[in-house]
The first five atom37 places (N, CA, C, CB, O) and aatype in JSON, in Angstrom:
{
  "aatype": [20, 20, 20, 20, 20, 20, 20, 20, 20, 20, 20, 20, 20, 20, 20, 20, 20, 20, 20, 20, 20, 20, 20, 20, 20, 20, 20, 20, 20, 20, 20, 20, 20, 20, 20, 20, 20, 20, 20, 20, 20, 20, 20, 20, 20, 20, 20, 20, 20, 20, 20, 20, 20, 20, 20, 20, 20, 20, 20, 20, 20, 20, 20, 20, 20, 20, 20, 20, 20, 20, 20, 20, 20, 20, 20, 20, 20, 20, 20, 20, 20, 20, 20, 20, 20, 20, 20, 20, 20, 20],
  "atom_mask": [
    [1, 1, 1, 1, 1],
    [1, 1, 1, 1, 1],
    [1, 1, 1, 1, 1],
    [1, 1, 1, 1, 1],
    [1, 1, 1, 1, 1],
    [1, 1, 1, 1, 1],
    [1, 1, 1, 1, 1],
    [1, 1, 1, 1, 1],
    [1, 1, 1, 1, 1],
    [1, 1, 1, 1, 1],
    [1, 1, 1, 1, 1],
    [1, 1, 1, 1, 1],
    [1, 1, 1, 1, 1],
    [1, 1, 1, 1, 1],
    [1, 1, 1, 1, 1],
    [1, 1, 1, 1, 1],
    [1, 1, 1, 1, 1],
    [1, 1, 1, 1, 1],
    [1, 1, 1, 1, 1],
    [1, 1, 1, 1, 1],
    [1, 1, 1, 1, 1],
    [1, 1, 1, 1, 1],
    [1, 1, 1, 1, 1],
    [1, 1, 1, 1, 1],
    [1, 1, 1, 1, 1],
    [1, 1, 1, 1, 1],
    [1, 1, 1, 1, 1],
    [1, 1, 1, 1, 1],
    [1, 1, 1, 1, 1],
    [1, 1, 1, 1, 1],
    [1, 1, 1, 1, 1],
    [1, 1, 1, 1, 1],
    [1, 1, 1, 1, 1],
    [1, 1, 1, 1, 1],
    [1, 1, 1, 1, 1],
    [1, 1, 1, 1, 1],
    [1, 1, 1, 1, 1],
    [1, 1, 1, 1, 1],
    [1, 1, 1, 1, 1],
    [1, 1, 1, 1, 1],
    [1, 1, 1, 1, 1],
    [1, 1, 1, 1, 1],
    [1, 1, 1, 1, 1],
    [1, 1, 1, 1, 1],
    [1, 1, 1, 1, 1],
    [1, 1, 1, 1, 1],
    [1, 1, 1, 1, 1],
    [1, 1, 1, 1, 1],
    [1, 1, 1, 1, 1],
    [1, 1, 1, 1, 1],
    [1, 1, 1, 1, 1],
    [1, 1, 1, 1, 1],
    [1, 1, 1, 1, 1],
    [1, 1, 1, 1, 1],
    [1, 1, 1, 1, 1],
    [1, 1, 1, 1, 1],
    [1, 1, 1, 1, 1],
    [1, 1, 1, 1, 1],
    [1, 1, 1, 1, 1],
    [1, 1, 1, 1, 1],
    [1, 1, 1, 1, 1],
    [1, 1, 1, 1, 1],
    [1, 1, 1, 1, 1],
    [1, 1, 1, 1, 1],
    [1, 1, 1, 1, 1],
    [1, 1, 1, 1, 1],
    [1, 1, 1, 1, 1],
    [1, 1, 1, 1, 1],
    [1, 1, 1, 1, 1],
    [1, 1, 1, 1, 1],
    [1, 1, 1, 1, 1],
    [1, 1, 1, 1, 1],
    [1, 1, 1, 1, 1],
    [1, 1, 1, 1, 1],
    [1, 1, 1, 1, 1],
    [1, 1, 1, 1, 1],
    [1, 1, 1, 1, 1],
    [1, 1, 1, 1, 1],
    [1, 1, 1, 1, 1],
    [1, 1, 1, 1, 1],
    [1, 1, 1, 1, 1],
    [1, 1, 1, 1, 1],
    [1, 1, 1, 1, 1],
    [1, 1, 1, 1, 1],
    [1, 1, 1, 1, 1],
    [1, 1, 1, 1, 1],
    [1, 1, 1, 1, 1],
    [1, 1, 1, 1, 1],
    [1, 1, 1, 1, 1],
    [1, 1, 1, 1, 1]
  ],
  "atom_positions": [
    [[33.74, 154.12, 63.62], [34.64, 154.47, 64.69], [34.23, 155.83, 65.25], [36.1, 154.47, 64.21], [33.96, 156.76, 64.49]],
    [[34.2, 155.94, 66.58], [33.78, 157.17, 67.2], [34.9, 157.82, 68.0], [32.61, 156.92, 68.1], [36.07, 157.43, 67.9]],
    [[34.52, 158.81, 68.78], [35.44, 159.5, 69.66], [35.76, 158.58, 70.82], [34.85, 160.86, 70.16], [34.86, 157.96, 71.38]],
    [[37.02, 158.49, 71.19], [37.42, 157.63, 72.31], [37.08, 158.31, 73.62], [38.94, 157.31, 72.24], [37.35, 159.5, 73.81]],
    [[36.46, 157.55, 74.53], [36.05, 158.06, 75.83], [36.71, 157.24, 76.92], [34.5, 158.04, 75.98], [36.64, 156.01, 76.91]],
    [[37.35, 157.92, 77.86], [37.91, 157.28, 79.05], [37.05, 157.72, 80.22], [39.43, 157.66, 79.27], [36.85, 158.92, 80.43]],
    [[36.53, 156.77, 80.99], [35.64, 157.08, 82.1], [36.28, 156.76, 83.44], [34.34, 156.31, 81.95], [37.02, 155.79, 83.59]],
    [[35.98, 157.61, 84.41], [36.4, 157.35, 85.79], [35.7, 156.09, 86.28], [36.07, 158.56, 86.72], [34.61, 155.77, 85.81]],
    [[36.3, 155.37, 87.22], [35.67, 154.16, 87.77], [34.27, 154.42, 88.33], [36.54, 153.57, 88.86], [33.45, 153.5, 88.38]],
    [[34.0, 155.64, 88.76], [32.68, 156.01, 89.27], [31.56, 155.62, 88.31], [32.62, 157.52, 89.53], [30.48, 155.24, 88.75]],
    [[31.82, 155.69, 87.02], [30.79, 155.43, 86.03], [30.63, 153.96, 85.67], [31.09, 156.2, 84.79], [29.75, 153.62, 84.87]],
    [[31.43, 153.08, 86.23], [31.34, 151.67, 85.87], [30.0, 151.05, 86.23], [32.45, 150.89, 86.55], [29.58, 150.08, 85.59]],
    [[29.31, 151.6, 87.23], [27.99, 151.08, 87.6], [26.95, 151.41, 86.53], [27.55, 151.65, 88.95], [25.93, 150.72, 86.43]],
    [[27.19, 152.43, 85.74], [26.24, 152.83, 84.7], [26.66, 152.27, 83.35], [26.12, 154.35, 84.63], [25.89, 151.57, 82.69]],
    [[27.86, 152.59, 82.95], [28.36, 152.19, 81.63], [29.14, 150.89, 81.78], [29.25, 153.31, 81.0], [30.37, 150.89, 81.73]],
    [[28.45, 149.83, 81.97], [29.03, 148.5, 82.24], [30.15, 148.2, 81.26], [27.95, 147.41, 82.17], [29.94, 147.59, 80.21]],
    [[31.36, 148.65, 81.62], [32.51, 148.5, 80.72], [33.78, 148.56, 81.53], [32.51, 149.58, 79.62], [33.75, 148.6, 82.76]],
    [[34.88, 148.56, 80.85], [36.18, 148.61, 81.53], [36.74, 150.02, 81.6], [37.17, 147.71, 80.83], [37.94, 150.2, 81.81]],
    [[35.9, 151.02, 81.43], [36.35, 152.41, 81.5], [36.6, 153.06, 80.16], [37.57, 152.49, 82.31], [36.98, 154.23, 80.1]],
    [[36.4, 152.31, 79.09], [36.64, 152.84, 77.75], [35.41, 152.64, 76.88], [37.87, 152.18, 77.11], [34.81, 151.56, 76.88]],
    [[35.04, 153.67, 76.13], [33.9, 153.63, 75.21], [34.28, 154.37, 73.93], [32.63, 154.24, 75.86], [35.32, 155.02, 73.84]],
    [[33.4, 154.24, 72.97], [33.44, 155.13, 71.81], [32.07, 155.77, 71.72], [33.81, 154.36, 70.48], [31.06, 155.13, 71.99]],
    [[32.04, 157.04, 71.35], [30.78, 157.76, 71.24], [30.88, 158.74, 70.07], [30.44, 158.51, 72.57], [31.95, 158.95, 69.51]],
    [[29.74, 159.31, 69.73], [29.67, 160.25, 68.62], [29.1, 161.57, 69.1], [28.82, 159.69, 67.48], [28.38, 161.62, 70.1]],
    [[29.43, 162.63, 68.4], [28.91, 163.96, 68.7], [29.87, 165.02, 68.21], [28.65, 164.11, 70.19], [31.04, 164.75, 67.94]],
    [[29.34, 166.24, 68.11], [30.16, 167.38, 67.68], [30.62, 168.24, 68.84], [29.39, 168.22, 66.7], [31.54, 169.05, 68.7]],
    [[29.98, 168.06, 70.01], [30.36, 168.77, 71.22], [30.43, 167.75, 72.35], [29.35, 169.92, 71.55], [29.95, 166.63, 72.23]],
    [[31.03, 168.16, 73.46], [31.1, 167.28, 74.62], [29.69, 166.91, 75.08], [31.89, 167.96, 75.77], [29.44, 165.75, 75.43]],
    [[28.77, 167.87, 75.07], [27.39, 167.58, 75.48], [26.75, 166.53, 74.58], [26.54, 168.86, 75.47], [26.08, 165.62, 75.08]],
    [[26.95, 166.62, 73.29], [26.4, 165.63, 72.36], [27.01, 164.26, 72.6], [26.64, 166.07, 70.9], [26.33, 163.24, 72.46]],
    [[28.27, 164.22, 72.96], [28.92, 162.94, 73.27], [28.28, 162.34, 74.52], [30.45, 163.14, 73.48], [27.99, 161.14, 74.55]],
    [[28.05, 163.16, 75.55], [27.41, 162.67, 76.77], [26.01, 162.17, 76.46], [27.35, 163.78, 77.83], [25.59, 161.14, 77.0]],
    [[25.27, 162.88, 75.6], [23.93, 162.44, 75.2], [23.99, 161.11, 74.46], [23.25, 163.5, 74.31], [23.13, 160.24, 74.66]],
    [[24.99, 160.93, 73.61], [25.14, 159.67, 72.88], [25.41, 158.52, 73.85], [26.28, 159.78, 71.86], [24.85, 157.44, 73.69]],
    [[26.27, 158.75, 74.83], [26.53, 157.71, 75.83], [25.24, 157.41, 76.6], [27.66, 158.15, 76.81], [24.95, 156.25, 76.89]],
    [[24.48, 158.45, 76.94], [23.23, 158.27, 77.68], [22.2, 157.46, 76.89], [22.64, 159.63, 78.06], [21.4, 156.74, 77.48]],
    [[22.22, 157.57, 75.57], [21.3, 156.77, 74.75], [21.56, 155.28, 74.91], [21.44, 157.16, 73.27], [20.63, 154.47, 74.85]],
    [[22.81, 154.91, 75.12], [23.17, 153.5, 75.3], [23.15, 153.08, 76.77], [24.54, 153.24, 74.72], [22.88, 151.92, 77.09]],
    [[23.44, 154.03, 77.65], [23.5, 153.75, 79.09], [22.65, 154.79, 79.81], [24.98, 153.78, 79.61], [23.18, 155.77, 80.35]],
    [[21.31, 154.58, 79.82], [20.42, 155.56, 80.45], [20.84, 155.88, 81.89], [18.98, 155.04, 80.44], [21.18, 154.99, 82.67]],
    [[20.81, 157.16, 82.2], [21.21, 157.62, 83.51], [22.59, 158.26, 83.52], [21.19, 156.49, 84.48], [22.95, 158.97, 84.46]],
    [[23.37, 158.02, 82.47], [24.73, 158.58, 82.41], [24.69, 160.1, 82.44], [25.45, 158.09, 81.15], [25.44, 160.73, 83.18]],
    [[23.82, 160.69, 81.63], [23.75, 162.15, 81.55], [23.38, 162.77, 82.89], [22.75, 162.58, 80.48], [23.92, 163.81, 83.26]],
    [[22.45, 162.14, 83.62], [22.05, 162.67, 84.93], [23.18, 162.63, 85.94], [20.86, 161.89, 85.47], [23.18, 163.39, 86.9]],
    [[24.14, 161.76, 85.74], [25.31, 161.68, 86.62], [26.33, 162.78, 86.3], [25.96, 160.31, 86.51], [27.23, 163.04, 87.11]],
    [[26.2, 163.41, 85.14], [27.17, 164.41, 84.7], [26.61, 165.83, 84.69], [27.67, 164.07, 83.33], [27.32, 166.8, 84.98]],
    [[25.33, 165.95, 84.35], [24.72, 167.26, 84.09], [23.52, 167.46, 85.0], [24.31, 167.39, 82.6], [22.67, 166.57, 85.12]],
    [[23.45, 168.63, 85.65], [22.34, 168.9, 86.57], [21.08, 169.3, 85.8], [22.72, 170.0, 87.56], [21.08, 169.37, 84.57]],
    [[19.99, 169.57, 86.55], [18.7, 169.91, 85.93], [18.71, 171.24, 85.2], [17.62, 169.93, 86.99], [17.82, 171.52, 84.4]],
    [[19.7, 172.07, 85.47], [19.83, 173.35, 84.77], [20.73, 173.26, 83.55], [20.36, 174.41, 85.72], [21.0, 174.26, 82.89]],
    [[21.2, 172.05, 83.25], [22.04, 171.85, 82.07], [23.5, 172.17, 82.28], [21.53, 172.66, 80.96], [24.24, 172.38, 81.31]],
    [[23.93, 172.22, 83.55], [25.33, 172.53, 83.86], [26.05, 171.26, 84.29], [25.43, 173.61, 84.95], [25.46, 170.36, 84.89]],
    [[27.32, 171.21, 83.98], [28.16, 170.1, 84.42], [28.3, 170.18, 85.93], [29.55, 170.13, 83.72], [28.56, 171.26, 86.47]],
    [[28.14, 169.06, 86.62], [28.34, 169.05, 88.06], [29.76, 169.47, 88.4], [28.04, 167.66, 88.65], [30.69, 169.21, 87.63]],
    [[29.92, 170.13, 89.55], [31.22, 170.64, 89.96], [32.25, 169.57, 90.24], [31.06, 171.47, 91.16], [33.45, 169.86, 90.24]],
    [[31.8, 168.34, 90.48], [32.76, 167.26, 90.78], [33.19, 166.49, 89.54], [32.16, 166.31, 91.78], [33.91, 165.5, 89.65]],
    [[32.75, 166.95, 88.38], [33.12, 166.31, 87.11], [34.19, 167.16, 86.42], [31.87, 166.12, 86.18], [34.04, 168.38, 86.3]],
    [[35.24, 166.53, 85.97], [36.29, 167.2, 85.19], [36.35, 166.54, 83.83], [37.68, 167.12, 85.91], [36.3, 165.31, 83.71]],
    [[36.45, 167.35, 82.79], [36.53, 166.83, 81.43], [37.82, 167.31, 80.78], [35.29, 167.27, 80.59], [38.19, 168.48, 80.86]],
    [[38.48, 166.37, 80.14], [39.71, 166.65, 79.4], [39.51, 166.22, 77.96], [40.94, 165.94, 80.04], [38.9, 165.19, 77.68]],
    [[40.04, 167.01, 77.05], [40.03, 166.66, 75.63], [41.5, 166.56, 75.22], [39.24, 167.72, 74.75], [42.25, 167.52, 75.32]],
    [[41.88, 165.38, 74.78], [43.27, 165.13, 74.4], [44.23, 165.52, 75.52], [43.61, 165.91, 73.12], [45.27, 166.13, 75.28]],
    [[43.87, 165.15, 76.73], [44.67, 165.35, 77.94], [44.83, 166.81, 78.34], [46.02, 164.75, 77.75], [45.67, 167.13, 79.18]],
    [[44.02, 167.7, 77.76], [44.02, 169.11, 78.13], [42.68, 169.45, 78.78], [44.29, 170.02, 76.88], [41.64, 169.0, 78.29]],
    [[42.67, 170.23, 79.87], [41.4, 170.59, 80.51], [40.45, 171.27, 79.52], [41.65, 171.51, 81.71], [40.87, 172.12, 78.74]],
    [[39.19, 170.9, 79.57], [38.19, 171.49, 78.69], [37.55, 172.73, 79.31], [37.11, 170.46, 78.35], [36.76, 173.41, 78.66]],
    [[37.88, 173.03, 80.56], [37.33, 174.17, 81.29], [37.79, 175.46, 80.64], [37.74, 174.13, 82.76], [38.94, 175.52, 80.2]],
    [[36.98, 176.49, 80.56], [35.57, 176.58, 80.92], [34.66, 176.18, 79.76], [35.24, 177.99, 81.37], [35.13, 175.9, 78.66]],
    [[33.38, 176.15, 80.04], [32.34, 175.84, 79.03], [32.56, 174.48, 78.39], [32.32, 176.92, 77.94], [32.47, 174.33, 77.17]],
    [[32.87, 173.49, 79.24], [33.21, 172.14, 78.78], [32.17, 171.53, 77.86], [33.42, 171.25, 79.96], [32.51, 170.9, 76.86]],
    [[30.9, 171.71, 78.2], [29.84, 171.04, 77.44], [29.73, 171.52, 76.01], [28.52, 171.23, 78.13], [29.28, 170.77, 75.14]],
    [[30.13, 172.76, 75.75], [30.03, 173.32, 74.4], [31.31, 173.2, 73.59], [29.63, 174.75, 74.48], [31.37, 173.68, 72.45]],
    [[32.32, 172.59, 74.15], [33.59, 172.42, 73.42], [33.38, 171.49, 72.22], [34.69, 171.85, 74.35], [32.75, 170.44, 72.34]],
    [[33.9, 171.9, 71.1], [33.81, 171.1, 69.87], [34.78, 169.93, 69.95], [34.12, 171.97, 68.62], [35.88, 170.05, 70.48]],
    [[34.36, 168.8, 69.41], [35.21, 167.61, 69.35], [35.11, 167.0, 67.96], [34.81, 166.57, 70.43], [34.13, 167.22, 67.23]],
    [[36.13, 166.23, 67.6], [36.14, 165.55, 66.31], [36.48, 164.07, 66.52], [37.16, 166.21, 65.34], [36.83, 163.65, 67.62]],
    [[36.37, 163.32, 65.47], [36.59, 161.88, 65.51], [37.98, 161.52, 66.03], [36.37, 161.28, 64.12], [38.17, 160.42, 66.56]],
    [[38.94, 162.39, 65.88], [40.31, 162.11, 66.31], [40.58, 162.44, 67.77], [41.27, 162.87, 65.45], [41.67, 162.19, 68.28]],
    [[39.58, 163.01, 68.46], [39.77, 163.43, 69.84], [39.57, 162.28, 70.82], [38.82, 164.55, 70.18], [38.94, 161.27, 70.51]],
    [[40.13, 162.47, 72.0], [39.94, 161.54, 73.1], [39.45, 162.35, 74.3], [41.27, 160.75, 73.44], [40.1, 163.3, 74.73]],
    [[38.3, 161.95, 74.84], [37.7, 162.66, 75.97], [37.87, 161.81, 77.22], [36.2, 162.97, 75.72], [37.62, 160.6, 77.21]],
    [[38.29, 162.45, 78.28], [38.39, 161.79, 79.58], [37.4, 162.48, 80.51], [39.86, 161.84, 80.15], [37.4, 163.7, 80.64]],
    [[36.55, 161.68, 81.16], [35.57, 162.2, 82.1], [35.93, 161.65, 83.48], [34.08, 161.81, 81.7], [35.83, 160.45, 83.73]],
    [[36.35, 162.56, 84.35], [36.81, 162.17, 85.68], [35.88, 162.74, 86.75], [38.25, 162.65, 85.91], [35.15, 163.7, 86.52]],
    [[35.92, 162.12, 87.91], [35.22, 162.66, 89.08], [36.26, 163.06, 90.11], [34.21, 161.61, 89.67], [37.24, 162.35, 90.33]],
    [[36.03, 164.19, 90.73], [36.92, 164.66, 91.78], [36.59, 163.94, 93.08], [36.81, 166.19, 91.96], [35.43, 163.64, 93.34]],
    [[37.59, 163.68, 93.87], [37.42, 163.03, 95.14], [37.69, 164.05, 96.24], [38.34, 161.79, 95.28], [38.72, 164.72, 96.23]],
    [[36.76, 164.16, 97.18], [36.93, 165.09, 98.28], [37.26, 164.35, 99.56], [35.69, 165.94, 98.47], [37.18, 163.12, 99.63]],
    [[37.62, 165.09, 100.52], [37.91, 164.49, 101.81], [39.06, 165.2, 102.47], [38.21, 163.01, 101.66], [39.54, 166.23, 102.0]],
    [[39.48, 164.65, 103.54], [40.57, 165.34, 104.19], [41.13, 164.63, 105.33], [40.15, 166.62, 104.62], [42.07, 165.12, 105.96]]
  ]
}
């Protein structure tokens, strides 16, 4: 059993699922890497070439914002991570 992951609908094209996954890792970045191992391209949708989280991605751990330094936040098997995308427009 891994960490519970809730994904925004944006990621359904990559992580062919219903928006829920389980993943492993000790930090949010390791969890994203674990998802990318199963669904190549996932990490590139979240993290830029400089290793920073894209500005349109929001991460919550147990329904609390992970900001700042989201990628280095520690997580455990009992945590639930939500990865959302912000919608712009006007």
